[in-house]
N, C-alpha and C positions, 0 to 999 in steps of 0.2 A: 505494498500499498504505502512505503513511501518515499516506493524506484517513479510507480504514478503519478503518485504529490508534483515531484520532481520534472518529468514529462511535460508533466501538464505545466510549472512553470515552466519550465525552459520553453516550453510551443506556447507561451503568453507571451511575451517578452519577444518570440522573433515575432509571433505576430504583432503587438506592437510596435516593433519599430519599423516593419516592412509592409506594412498594413495601409491603405491609400486615405483611408478614411483617415492618419490620424496623419501621415506626407505622407505629403499635396510635395516636394520642388525637397531643393539643395539651403544650403542658409546660409549666411553672406559666407563665413568662415570657412565654410567647405566648398565653396563657391571658389575662395580667396585662396585656399589650400592645393587643390588642385590647377589653378592656373601658373599658383609658384613651383608648380614639381612642372611644370611640363612648360614652363619656359625655361626649364636651367635643362630640360633635357633638346630642348631645337637648340638652347645656346653649341650646349657637350657637341649635337652634329650638328652643326654647324663651322664650329670649330675643329670639327676630322673631317667635316669633306673642303676647304680651304685649306686643309696641311695637303693632304694627301694629295691636292688642287694643284704644288708649290709645288711637291715634290715632282712630280711624274714635268712638271712644268721644268725641273731644269734636268730631271733623265731628257728626254729629251732635246734637250739643250745642249747638253756635253756629251750627247748621242749626234745632234747631228757637224757637231766641232769634228770631236772625230774622224768619223765620218771624213768630212769634207781637208782635211786635214790631209789621210794618210790620200785620198785619190793626189792631193797637189803634191806630197810627195813621192806618192807614184807618178807621178808626169813625171816632175824634173827630174825624177834617176834614168828613165825611159829618155829623151830630150838628150842629157848628160851620157848617155852609153852609147846613141847616133851620134850624136858627135866627136868631128876632127880634134877640131879646138875650142876651148876653152878666151874666150876672149876676152878679158878681163888683165888688166894689174894685180902684182904677184902683194898677200899679204892690205893690200888695200879693199877695205867694205866700202860694197857700194847696190839702188837699191832695184840693177838692171843687171840680169843677166846674158849675158849677150852665147854666141851658139855660130859655129861654122859646121857647116856643113858636110857630105861630098857632094847633094848632089843642090843641082840652084839651084832651082822653084821653090824648096826650101830653105835655101838660106837670106840673112841667116834667119831665127828665129830669136824673140826677145821674149822676158817673161819677166815682166817688172808688175810693183801692184802701184794701181792709180785711184785714186778714191776709194781706196776701204778697202775693194778689191786685190785680186791680183787676175795677171792678160796673162798670155801666150799672142803675138803677134811672128807671122812667121810669114817671113822675109817683111820687110825697110815699107812697099808699095800694103803691108798686108795691112788684115783682117781684125782686127785684137779680136779674140775668145778671152771669156770670162772662167777662169780655172773654180772661180769661188762662187756662191750664192748670194743672194744680199742680205743670208740668212743668220748669218759670221763675214763679224765686221775684221777685218785685220791691217793691224791700226802698223803694224810696218812689217820690214819684211828687207834683212839684208843677207847678201850672200857676199863670199872672201875668197876668192883662187890662195888656196897654200899653195907657196913654195916648194918643192922635195928637195 
């Protein structure tokens, strides 16, 4: 009998708390607590989203710089390997690399920096071709021929 009385008490408490007759909406305190918890969750979510976006942008930038620098280095190595002469004063840094080729149709190629972009120009009257894109800014480029 005592157990049955306790079940009725619990039932009556739940009935009182959740009954529509006694409770028609949220109190102001409950609403403020809900809004505060919701705001904290939203701020945490936005902070995580911003951090992930910044990390992704940084990783994409590093990948782009790495890719373009490898391409530029391979291109310079390729043209130096094909050349018969590097036309520069020994131990004197220069922003332009002038090479001499055995074929007159490609002689002389130039590799140089202009407006933060590295260019390759085949022959003196040739059209410059960019070796780097506008996604990467090259602040300086120096070539030095070392004497043996």
